[in-house]
C-alpha positions as CSV (number, residue, x, y, z in Angstrom):
1,M,0.0,0.0,0.2
2,V,1.2,3.3,-0.9
3,S,1.5,5.9,2.1
4,P,0.4,9.7,1.6
5,E,4.2,10.3,2.6
6,N,5.5,8.3,-0.7
7,T,3.2,10.3,-3.1
8,K,3.8,13.8,-1.6
9,G,4.9,16.0,-4.5
10,D,3.8,13.6,-7.2
11,C,1.0,14.7,-9.7
12,C,-0.5,11.9,-11.4
13,G,2.3,9.6,-10.5
14,I,5.1,12.1,-11.7
15,G,7.9,12.9,-9.3
16,K,8.4,16.4,-8.5
17,Q,12.1,16.7,-9.7
18,S,10.8,15.0,-13.1
19,A,8.2,17.6,-13.6
20,D,10.5,20.3,-12.8
21,E,13.0,19.0,-15.2
22,L,10.3,18.7,-17.9
23,D,9.3,22.5,-17.2
24,V,12.7,23.5,-17.7
25,Y,13.0,21.8,-21.0
26,R,9.7,23.2,-22.2
27,R,10.9,26.7,-21.2
28,E,14.0,26.2,-23.2
29,I,12.0,24.8,-26.2
30,R,9.8,28.0,-26.1
31,E,12.8,30.4,-25.9
32,I,14.8,28.5,-28.8
33,R,11.4,28.7,-30.9
34,A,11.1,32.3,-30.4
35,R,15.0,33.0,-31.1
36,M,14.4,30.9,-34.4
37,T,11.5,32.8,-35.4
38,E,13.1,36.2,-34.9
39,A,16.3,34.8,-36.6
40,R,14.1,33.5,-39.5
41,R,12.5,36.9,-39.8
42,K,15.8,38.9,-40.0
43,R,17.2,36.8,-42.8
44,P,16.8,38.4,-46.4
45,L,14.1,37.3,-48.7
46,E,15.2,35.0,-51.4
47,P,14.1,35.9,-55.0
48,V,12.1,33.3,-56.7
49,L,11.3,32.8,-60.4
50,D,7.7,33.0,-61.6
51,H,7.5,29.2,-62.3
52,V,4.8,27.6,-64.2
53,L,3.0,24.7,-62.5
54,F,0.2,22.4,-63.9
55,G,-3.2,21.7,-63.0
56,L,-6.1,19.8,-64.5
57,D,-7.3,23.2,-66.1
58,G,-3.9,23.9,-67.5
59,E,-0.9,26.0,-66.5
60,K,-0.7,28.2,-63.5
61,R,1.9,30.6,-62.5
62,L,3.4,30.9,-59.2
63,S,2.3,34.5,-59.0
64,D,-1.6,33.4,-59.9
65,L,-1.5,31.2,-56.6
66,F,-1.6,34.4,-54.4
67,G,-4.9,35.6,-55.4
68,D,-5.5,38.8,-53.6
69,A,-3.0,38.0,-50.8
70,D,0.7,38.8,-50.3
71,D,1.6,35.4,-48.9
72,L,1.5,31.9,-49.9
73,I,2.2,28.5,-48.3
74,L,3.4,25.9,-50.5
75,V,4.1,22.5,-49.6
76,H,6.6,20.4,-51.3
77,N,5.0,16.7,-51.5
78,M,7.0,13.7,-53.0
79,G,3.7,12.2,-54.5
80,K,1.3,9.6,-53.9
81,G,4.0,7.0,-53.6
82,C,5.3,8.2,-50.4
83,P,3.2,7.3,-47.4
84,Y,4.9,9.8,-45.3
85,C,4.0,12.7,-47.3
86,T,0.7,11.2,-47.4
87,L,0.3,11.4,-43.6
88,W,1.6,15.0,-43.7
89,A,-1.0,16.0,-46.4
90,D,-3.7,14.2,-44.3
91,G,-3.0,16.2,-41.5
92,F,-2.9,19.5,-43.3
93,N,-6.3,18.5,-45.1
94,G,-7.9,18.8,-41.4
95,V,-6.6,22.4,-40.7
96,Y,-6.9,23.4,-44.5
97,E,-9.5,26.0,-43.8
98,H,-7.6,27.6,-41.0
99,L,-4.4,27.9,-43.1
100,A,-6.1,29.1,-45.9
101,N,-7.9,31.8,-43.9
102,R,-4.5,33.1,-43.3
103,A,-2.9,32.7,-46.6
104,P,-3.4,30.6,-49.9
105,F,-2.3,27.1,-49.2
106,V,-1.2,24.7,-52.1
107,V,0.4,21.4,-52.4
108,T,2.6,20.5,-55.1
109,S,4.1,17.3,-56.2
110,P,5.9,15.5,-59.1
111,D,2.6,13.4,-59.8
112,A,0.7,14.3,-63.2
113,P,-2.5,16.5,-62.5
114,E,-4.8,13.5,-63.2
115,E,-2.7,11.4,-61.0
116,Q,-3.0,14.1,-58.3
117,A,-6.6,14.4,-58.7
118,E,-7.4,10.9,-58.3
119,F,-5.2,10.5,-55.2
120,A,-6.6,13.6,-53.4
121,K,-10.2,12.2,-54.2
122,S,-9.2,8.5,-52.5
123,R,-7.9,10.5,-49.5
124,G,-10.7,13.2,-49.3
125,W,-8.2,16.1,-49.8
126,R,-10.0,19.7,-50.0
127,F,-6.6,21.7,-50.7
128,P,-5.6,22.6,-54.2
129,M,-2.6,20.6,-55.8
130,L,-0.7,21.3,-58.7
131,S,2.0,19.4,-60.5
132,H,5.9,20.4,-61.2
133,K,6.3,17.3,-63.4
134,G,8.9,18.0,-66.0
135,S,10.0,21.0,-64.7
136,D,12.8,22.3,-62.5
137,F,10.9,24.0,-60.0
138,A,11.4,21.6,-57.0
139,Q,15.2,21.4,-57.8
140,A,15.1,25.6,-58.1
141,L,13.7,25.8,-54.5
142,G,16.0,23.0,-53.0
143,F,13.6,20.2,-52.8
144,R,14.9,18.0,-55.2
145,D,18.7,16.1,-54.6
146,P,20.3,14.7,-57.8
147,K,21.1,11.7,-55.7
148,A,18.3,11.7,-53.0
149,G,15.4,12.4,-55.4
150,W,12.4,14.5,-54.1
151,L,12.5,16.0,-50.9
152,P,9.5,16.8,-48.6
153,G,9.1,20.4,-47.1
154,V,7.3,23.7,-47.2
155,S,8.1,27.1,-48.5
156,T,6.6,30.3,-47.6
157,L,6.6,33.0,-50.3
158,K,5.6,36.7,-50.5
159,R,4.7,38.9,-53.4
160,T,5.8,42.5,-53.6
161,K,6.0,45.2,-56.3
162,Q,9.6,43.7,-56.8
163,G,8.6,40.2,-57.5
164,I,8.2,37.0,-55.6
165,F,10.3,36.1,-52.9
166,R,10.9,33.1,-50.3
167,A,10.7,34.1,-46.8
168,A,11.1,30.6,-45.2
169,A,11.7,26.9,-46.2
170,E,11.8,23.8,-44.0
171,E,12.0,20.1,-45.0
172,F,9.9,17.5,-43.4
173,S,11.2,14.3,-41.5
174,P,9.6,12.2,-39.0
175,G,9.3,13.8,-35.5
176,D,9.1,17.3,-36.7
177,D,6.5,19.8,-36.0
178,F,4.5,19.8,-39.1
179,C,2.7,16.4,-38.3
180,F,1.2,16.2,-34.8
181,V,1.2,12.5,-34.6
182,W,4.7,12.4,-33.5
183,P,4.5,14.6,-30.6
184,M,1.4,12.7,-29.6
185,F,3.5,9.3,-29.9
186,D,6.4,10.9,-28.0
187,L,3.8,10.9,-24.9
188,L,3.5,7.4,-24.9
189,P,6.0,5.2,-22.8
190,E,7.6,3.5,-25.9
191,G,7.2,6.6,-28.1
192,A,6.6,5.5,-31.7
193,A,7.9,2.0,-31.0
194,G,8.9,1.6,-34.8
195,W,5.4,2.7,-36.2
196,R,5.2,3.5,-40.0
197,P,2.7,5.4,-41.8
198,R,0.3,3.1,-44.1
199,Y,-1.9,4.5,-46.6
200,R,-4.8,2.2,-44.9
201,Y,-5.0,0.5,-41.6
202,A,-6.9,-3.0,-40.9
203,S,-10.0,-2.0,-39.0
């Protein structure tokens, strides 16, 4: 039997020392995030060409994707052959309206427009998709490696009177902040425990 003395200072089974240590880490993470955000905003904007992308209704220039906005969120997806990229896109689909309310949100991939449309329908995706198949778009923005192939990530773009510029870019990888399943798994005693995403799971 556990006595009151043995549980003093515990919160739901977490010892006070462990809780204090976690609080220190959380505070450090918040401070690092703030410094990263500040450093990102101080970086000079990177000029980007007005690339041509492809949809079911034909060609679209990068400048067309802004609509009436000055900012654009553009995801670099590796295509339907990547279950990890599909996992990230499934997550974006759930918050698409929130994202698009702040800035236009578009997902690009090397798949042909017809392939994109078919796969998006099978996943229930609502966000717009465009293809860069046959172009140097992904390589120009740093999301294709000659040896590794396509790379997943996101670019945020700004349109000014002087042209289109990239404000920030980040690659995607398991455990990052762009897919919430990994932080959730981190709360489990064994973490992700070798889990890998699939297109479908047995019910």
